[in-house]
C-alpha positions in Angstrom: 0.0 0.0 0.0 1.2 3.5 -0.7 1.0 6.7 1.2 -1.1 9.8 0.5 -2.0 13.3 1.7 -5.3 14.9 2.4 -6.1 18.6 3.2 -8.8 18.7 5.8 -9.4 20.9 8.9 -6.6 23.2 7.9 -3.8 20.6 7.9 -2.0 18.6 5.2 -2.1 15.1 6.7 0.5 12.6 5.7 -1.3 9.3 5.9 0.4 6.0 7.0 0.3 3.1 4.6 -1.9 1.3 7.1 -4.5 4.1 6.8 -4.7 4.1 3.0 -8.4 3.5 2.3 -10.5 1.5 -0.1 -14.3 0.8 0.0 -16.7 3.2 1.5 -14.1 5.4 3.2 -12.1 5.7 0.0 -15.2 6.5 -2.0 -16.3 9.2 0.4 -12.8 10.7 0.4 -12.9 10.8 -3.4 -16.2 12.5 -3.5 -15.1 15.1 -1.0 -11.9 15.8 -2.9 -14.2 16.6 -5.8 -16.3 18.9 -3.5 -19.3 16.6 -4.1 -21.0 16.5 -0.7 -24.3 15.2 -2.1 -22.6 12.2 -3.8 -20.7 11.4 -0.6 -23.9 11.6 1.5 -25.6 9.3 -1.0 -22.7 6.8 -0.6 -23.3 6.9 3.2 -27.1 6.5 2.9 -26.7 3.5 0.6 -24.1 1.8 2.8 -26.1 2.4 6.0 -29.3 1.0 4.5 -27.4 -2.2 3.5 -25.0 -2.6 6.5 -26.2 -0.4 9.3 -23.9 1.6 11.5 -20.5 -0.1 11.4 -17.1 1.3 12.3 -16.3 1.7 8.6 -19.5 3.8 8.3 -18.4 6.0 11.2 -15.0 6.6 9.8 -16.6 7.7 6.5 -19.0 9.9 8.4 -16.0 11.5 10.2 -14.6 12.4 6.8 -17.8 14.4 6.1 -17.0 16.4 9.2 -13.5 17.0 8.1 -14.6 17.9 4.6 -17.1 20.5 6.0 -14.4 21.9 8.3 -11.9 22.3 5.5 -14.5 24.5 3.8 -15.1 26.5 7.0 -18.7 25.3 7.2 -18.5 25.0 10.9 -22.2 24.3 11.8 -22.3 21.5 9.3 -18.9 20.2 10.4 -20.1 20.2 14.0 -23.3 18.3 13.1 -21.3 15.6 11.3 -18.8 15.4 14.1 -21.4 15.3 16.9 -23.2 12.5 15.2 -19.9 10.6 14.6 -19.0 11.0 18.3 -22.5 10.0 19.5 -22.6 6.8 17.4 -19.0 5.9 18.0 -19.4 6.1 21.8 -22.7 4.3 21.6 -20.9 1.4 19.8 -18.3 1.3 22.5 -21.0 1.1 25.2 -23.4 -1.3 23.6 -20.8 -3.7 22.2 -18.4 -3.5 25.1 -15.6 -3.3 22.6 -12.3 -1.6 23.2 -11.7 1.5 21.1 -8.6 0.0 19.4 -10.2 -3.4 18.7 -10.3 -2.5 15.0 -8.9 0.4 12.9 -11.9 2.4 11.8 -13.5 3.4 15.2 -10.5 5.2 16.7 -10.0 7.2 13.5 -13.7 8.2 13.5 -13.8 9.2 17.2 -10.5 11.0 17.1 -11.6 13.0 14.1 -14.9 13.9 15.7 -13.2 15.4 18.7 -10.7 17.2 16.5 -13.4 18.8 14.4 -15.6 19.7 17.4 -12.7 21.4 19.1 -11.5 23.3 16.0 -15.0 24.5 15.4 -15.3 25.8 19.0 -11.9 27.5 18.7 -12.9 29.2 15.4 -15.9 30.7 17.2 -13.7 32.1 19.9 -14.6 29.3 22.4 -11.0 28.2 23.2 -11.7 27.4 26.8 -14.7 25.2 25.9 -12.6 23.4 23.3 -9.8 22.8 25.8 -12.3 21.4 28.3 -13.7 19.1 25.7 -10.2 17.8 24.8 -9.1 17.4 28.4 -12.3 15.4 29.1 -11.6 13.2 26.0 -7.9 12.7 27.2 -9.1 11.6 30.6 -11.3 9.0 29.0 -9.2 7.9 26.1 -5.6 8.7 27.2 -4.6 5.1 27.1 -5.7 4.5 23.5 -4.4 5.2 20.0 -6.2 8.6 19.8 -4.2 10.1 22.7 -1.7 11.8 20.4 -4.4 13.2 18.2 -6.3 14.7 21.2 -3.1 16.1 22.6 -2.3 17.7 19.2 -5.5 19.6 19.3 -5.0 20.7 22.9 -1.5 21.8 22.1 -2.7 23.9 19.2 -4.9 25.8 21.8 -2.5 26.0 24.7 1.1 25.0 24.1 2.6 28.2 22.7 4.5 30.1 25.4 4.6 27.0 27.7 7.8 25.2 28.7 8.5 22.4 26.2 7.6 19.0 27.4 10.8 16.9 28.0 11.8 14.3 25.5 12.3 10.7 26.4 15.8 9.8 25.1 16.4 6.4 26.6 16.2 4.8 23.1 17.5 6.6 20.1 19.1 6.3 16.6 22.5 7.9 15.9 24.1 10.0 18.6 22.5 10.3 22.0 20.0 13.2 22.0 20.6 15.9 24.6 17.9 16.6 27.2 15.9 19.7 26.3 16.7 21.1 29.8 20.4 21.1 28.8 19.7 23.2 25.7 18.4 26.3 27.4 20.1 29.3 25.9 19.9 27.7 22.4 17.0 27.8 20.0 15.7 24.3 19.1 13.8 22.9 16.2 12.0 19.6 16.8 11.2 17.6 13.6 8.8 14.8 14.3 8.9 12.3 11.4 7.9 8.8 10.4 9.7 6.3 8.2 6.6 5.9 5.9 5.9 9.7 5.6 6.3 11.2 2.1 5.9 14.7 3.4 8.6 14.2 6.0 11.1 13.2 3.3 10.1 16.3 1.4 10.8 18.5 4.5 14.4 17.2 4.9 16.0 19.7 2.5 14.2 22.6 4.3 15.4 21.4 7.7 18.9 20.8 6.5 19.2 24.2 4.9 17.9 26.0 8.0 20.3 24.0 10.2 23.2 25.0 8.1 22.1 28.6 8.0 21.4 29.0 11.7 23.8 26.6 13.4 26.3 29.5 13.9 23.6 31.2 16.0 23.2 28.1 18.1 20.2 26.3 16.4 19.9 22.7 17.5 17.8 20.3 15.4 16.4 17.1 17.0 14.3 14.6 15.0 12.1 12.4 17.2 10.5 9.3 15.6 8.8 6.2 16.8 8.2 2.5 16.0 4.9 1.8 14.3 5.0 -2.0 14.2 5.6 -2.3 10.4 8.2 -1.6 7.8 8.3 -1.5 4.0 4.8 -1.6 2.3 3.1 -1.9 5.7 4.6 -5.4 6.4 4.5 -6.3 10.1 7.9 -6.0 11.7 9.4 -6.7 15.1 11.0 -3.7 16.9 14.5 -4.6 15.9 13.5 -5.3 12.3 11.8 -1.9 12.2 14.8 -0.2 13.6 16.9 -1.6 10.8 14.4 -0.5 8.3 14.3 3.0 9.8 18.1 3.2 9.5 17.8 2.3 5.8 15.3 5.1 5.3 17.5 7.5 7.1 20.5 6.6 5.0 18.5 7.0 1.8 16.3 10.0 2.4 17.8 11.8 5.4 21.5 11.8 4.4 21.7 15.6 4.9 20.5 15.1 8.5 22.3 11.9 9.2 24.0 13.3 12.3 20.7 14.6 13.7 19.9 13.0 17.1 16.8 10.8 16.8 14.9 10.0 20.0 12.9 6.8 19.5 9.8 6.9 21.6 6.0 6.8 21.3 5.8 8.8 24.5 7.4 11.8 22.8 4.7 11.7 20.1 2.0 11.5 22.7 3.4 14.5 24.7 3.7 16.6 21.6 0.5 15.4 20.0 2.5 14.4 16.9 -0.3 12.4 15.3 0.4 14.4 12.1 3.8 13.9 10.4 5.8 15.9 10.1 5.1 18.0 13.2 7.4 21.0 13.6 8.1 22.6 16.9 10.3 25.6 17.5 11.6 26.4 21.0 13.0 29.7 22.1 16.2 30.1 24.1 14.2 29.9 27.4 13.0 26.5 26.4 9.5 27.6 25.7 7.4 26.6 22.7 7.4 29.5 20.2 5.8 27.6 17.3 3.8 24.4 17.1 2.8 23.2 13.6 1.3 19.8 12.7 2.2 19.4 9.0 4.8 20.5 6.5 6.1 24.0 6.1 7.9 25.8 3.3 11.4 27.1 3.8 10.2 30.7 4.0 7.5 29.8 6.6 9.8 27.8 8.8 12.7 30.2 8.4 10.5 33.0 9.7 9.7 31.1 12.9 13.3 30.0 13.4 14.7 33.5 12.8 12.5 35.0 15.5 13.8 32.7 18.2 17.4 33.0 17.0 17.2 36.8 17.0 15.9 36.9 20.6 
């Protein structure tokens, strides 16, 4: 399976090979990409009449919410997201299933909370959005949607806060420094995944900025994590996946080969790096100055880096 990207809810999302979709979800995504909400709704009605409310149906419904959000139709987005959340949590209650028992339901529920929170924030209800996300984190903090919920909470509240520490027990390349030891230096965190096409495309931007601003003290750290699979989505044991990640680094990250790479899912959870790449700029005081899920151009990222270097 390949990778792909979708523009929804304001972000360019680099999609893991395990999330590449066919069937109902793929059909709905295709219709939304063509701005055909009516055709997408027709797909959903037909499927529901034949199969009822299934996890696949709920994921497809969540894409309706994301599609409406991408068009800034917040009332419609909230309606789709609320229905997705209601039906998803109803399934969890009535079937006694765990959220991560299959792949569709966590994607649906995570998207529902994401769209609801973003819609509240767009209407100036940041405190309400933060309360919603904290409530969801309390309920689903030990599931696969934790990083996604944290991402949306970070978008509301992380700027200006001390950067969460990085877990550096496991790593690739040289041992990463603790963030606390880097106070006085500007820092760029580049969260990436071995399967992510957009991450590979961001490498020349990161390398150029590091070369340009290293004399002013810029430190670049590239956290990643294990996903349980390697080439083409094939299952891989941790050591096999590490070997595969090293091969990806050698091929696509050669200009950043000496970049310290902490290897930890905990870092992705703390920084809400459910979108890759996620780019985080820290000022010299160790505070978050920029938090951005998704790729950035050289000019956009340079502007953020230049501000913390100058100060």
